[in-house]
N, C-alpha and C positions, 0 to 999 in steps of 0.2 A: 316350603313351600311345591306344593301337587302339581308335576309340568306337565300339562303334556302330549304327547304323547300323534294325534290327529294329526293327522296331511292327506291336504285339498287337490288335485293337483287340476289349474284356471288351465283354459285355451283361448288362445286369441287368431278372432280372423277376420280377414281386408274384406269390407265388399263383395270381392268376385270370390268369395265361399272358403281363400287359400289360406290355408290353415300358418299361422308367423310362429313365428321362432317366440317362445316367453322373453328370451332370456332381450327379445331385441326392444318391450317395451319396461314403460316405467311400471311396475308397483309398486301402490301405496293400503296400507290402511290405519282409518283416523283414530283408532287404538291398542297401541299396538303391547299394551297389556293385558289385550282380547287375541288380537290373532295378530302375524305378522307374516307377511307371501319374498316370497325370492324366487324372483326367477317360476313364478306362477305357483312356483307346491304354494298350500296357510296353511301355513305352524299351528294351529291354537295351543293361545297361553296362559285361558285364565277361561272364566268366567261373565257372563255381556254380551253387552252389540255391540260392533262398529259397522263398518267399510272399506270394499272389499275395491277399492281403484285401481284401473287399469288406465294409462295413456299408452299411444302408441300413432304415431306423424299424424300428430293434429287431432284426432279427434281421445275422447279420456268415455269408458262403462263402464257405471258402477254398480256395486250390489248390496244389500245388508243383509249384515250374517247377527243372529244370535245363538248366541254359546251356550 
């Protein structure tokens, strides 16, 4: 099985524009066979589509990812 080595670091900001420690947020991928997320770093595991979601302090944000 081919394991991709591409990683992308995502940053999170609060409503005041202050950057939040990515370890304080909860990160999720809708399809971990495509990508996983740990502390704001997205690891590509295969081809396809997934939704990356981050939750912090009752707020969420999502983005679509196609590999």
